[in-house]
N, C-alpha and C positions, 0 to 999 in steps of 0.2 A: 423440579429436582434442583439439588443443591450440590455441595461439594462431595457429597457421597456418591455422585455419579462420576467415577472415574475408573480407568482400567488398570492403572499401575497399582503396585502394592505399596506405594509411598503415601505419607500424609500430605495434604496440599502444599503446606509451606515448605516441607522438604523437597518436593517436587519443583516448585518454583525456584528455590535456591539452586538445585541442580542444574536447571536449564539455564538460569542466569549466569551461573559461574562457567558453564561450557561456552556459552556464546560470547561472553566478555572475553574469555581467553582467546577465542578464534579471531575476534575483532582486534585484540591488542597483537596478535601474532602475525597479522597480515596474511593470515592462511587463505588459500583458495581451494581448500579441499573440503570433502563432505564428511571426513571422519578424522579422528585424532590419529589413526593409524597410517594416513596418508595413502592408503591403498587405492583410493578412487582418483588419485591425481596424477597417474602415469600418462593418461592421455585425456586431457580436458576437452578437447574437441570431439573425442569419441563420448564422453559423458554428456556433453552439451547436446549431442545428436540423440543420445538415448533418452534424455530428459524431454525432447521435443521442440528444442530450440534450433532454428534455422541459423545457418552461418551468418546470414545478413543481420540477425538480431544480436548475436554475441559479438560481432565486430563493430557494431555501431555504439555500443555502450563503453565508455572509458574504462580502462583497467582499475579494478578495485572494487568495483560494485557487485560482480560476480564471484561469490564464494563458494560455489558449487554446492550449496546446502539443501537444494530443492529435491523434489521427487517428480517433478513434472514442469509443464509450462502452462501455468493458468490463463495468461494472456492469449493463449491459443485457442481457448474454448469460451473466453468471455465474450466474443463478438463485440468489441469495444468501438464506439462511434464517436466522431469528432463532436466536442462540446460536453461530453459526459463527465460526472465525477466519480472517481475510482478510489476506493479504501483498500489497501493492503494490510492484511492482519499478520504481523510479525514480519515486517518489511526488511529486517536485516540491514545490509549495506546499500539496499535500494534498487537492486539489479531489475526486479519485475516492475517496480515503480517508473523506472526511466524508460522501460519498454512501453508501459501502458501510456505514459506521457506522450509518446510519439503517436500513438493511435488516437488519443482524443484531442491531439493538436492544441494549439494556443488557447483556443476557447474552452478547453476542458481544464480538469484539475485532478491532480492525484495526491492523496494523503497516505502516508505510511505510518503505521503505529508499531512500536516496539517496547519492550519492557526493559531492555538492556541498555544502559546510558552509553557504553561504549559503541554499540552498534549505532545508536541515533547519531553520536559525534561523527562517526565514519561516514554514515549516509549523508549527513548535512554537508561534510566536506566533498562528497561526491556530486552535490548539486551543481557546483561551479564547474567541475570538470566535464559535466554533461550539458552544461548550458540549459538546465531544465528549470526554467522560470516558473513552470506551472506545477512543481512538486514541492511538498513540505513533509517534514517528519515530525512526528510528536511522541513524546515518552508516555508510555501507558500501558496497562495490561489489557489484553484483548477480551477479558472478562468484564472489563469496565472502561470502555471506550471513551476517549476524550473528544466525543463528536456529538453534535446536536442530532435531535430527532429528524427523521425522514429528509436527509440532505444528501444521500449518496445514491447513484445509480446502480453501481456495480460494487460487490465485495469480492476480492480475490485473495488468495492465500496459498503459500507454497510450503508444505510439509511442516505446518506449525500448530494446526488445531489439535493434533495428536499429543503435543506438549502440554497442553492444558489440563489441569485437574478437575476442571469443571466445564465440560463441553456444552452441557445445556445452556449455561450462562452464556458462553461464547456466541452460540447461534441465536439466543435471545437478544443479544446486544447487536448482533448483525442484522436482525430483523428489525430491531428499533431505529437504526440509523438509516436503513434502506427506505427509499421513497415507495409508495405503492406502485407495484409493476417492476420494482427493481429486482435484480438477480444476483444470484450468488454463483461463482465459478472458481472452485477450489481444487488444488492438486494436493493430495494428502495419502498417507498410508492407512490401510485397513487390515484388521486382524483376520487372519484365515484359518488359524489353528491356536489352540490353547498354549500360552507360553510356560515354559519351565518356571517353576518357583524362583530359581535363582536369577532368572532374567527379569521376572516380572518387578521384584524388589530391589533391583540393581540401579542406584541413580544414574550410572553412566548409560544403561540401556534405556533408561526413560528420557534423558537428555539427547540421546542419539537416535530418536524417532522410532524406537521399537516398542518398548514396554508400555507406552501410553495409548497405543492403537486401540481402536475399537472395531467390532464386527460391523459389517454392512448393515444388518438388521438393527442393531442398536443406534446407528447414525440415522437411519430412516426414521425411527421413532423420535428420536432427539429433535430433528428437523421439523417433522410433523407437530411436535408439541410446542415448538417455537411459533408455528403458525405457517411455515412454508407450504407451497404446493408445487406440483410438476416436479417432483424430487427425483433425480436420476443419479444413481451412483454406479460407476463403470469401474470395474477392476481391470488393471493392466498387467497381465500375466507376464508380458515381455520385460517388465520392470525388474524382474527376479534377476536378470543379468547384473545389473549394478547394485541392487540391495544385497546380493550375496556377498558383496565386497565391503559392507559396511562394519563388519566386525571379524577380526581376526580369530576369535575363539569359537564363534557360532555362525553357522549359515542361517542369518535371520530371515532369509527369503522362504525359509520353511513356515514361517509364522506371519509375515506381512508382505503385502505387495502395495504398489501404488494405485490410486485410483483417482477418477475425477469425480467431483461432487458438485452437482448443480440443482438449483431451485429457484423458485419465483416467490416473491412477496405479492400476494394478491390484491387486487385493486377492489375494494368493496364501497 
């Protein structure tokens, strides 16, 4: 499959521009909110809890890394071990990378990839604030990862794959960089009902993690086509509580919910 494999009504280049524009603005404005409406910022601690982060996690990462942009906690499902190499797709300001770095310890390594220069700059500034000597951030698209073949143990991501206009290419790339036996542990949104035309073709809806979501069945097919096995996608109905606040004009929880996406690259 190619760039024709997309859920939104936007052309690929237009979708990338909309996403890059939104997250550049968030990085530049020092925002800690999950949407431009600020509606999810009233109680950041409650949001962190809803996303699955323990208080011990959110308080150990220096301020400025957690922008409240996720829809789950991928490090909670990744079973990270000391010494592993972790890749975060769409790493933003680095919050999940810094959590992963603590779990893989000094013998491990964490690489964050993001296509927004402003986010990369912000994340790199956060390395020193978190004394994260085993973390690095690289500018690049998740469809074309700046990573060598078979060097990663675990690929994580938090509400980013839905933003891509070519999800097959994303998972093909994840498969390429994973070592045999490596695993995928992703939090993302999945489509549960057909989107209205006005939402599907809206750049803001695409960039805010709604209009680019795919149904579970489609994601299963994409992962299988990439070569992954032991595919498990579990929807989180309780996520509707915070997703309903993502848009002031629509209750987008009628169309998308958060999910965990797990899979293994087989050993042949």
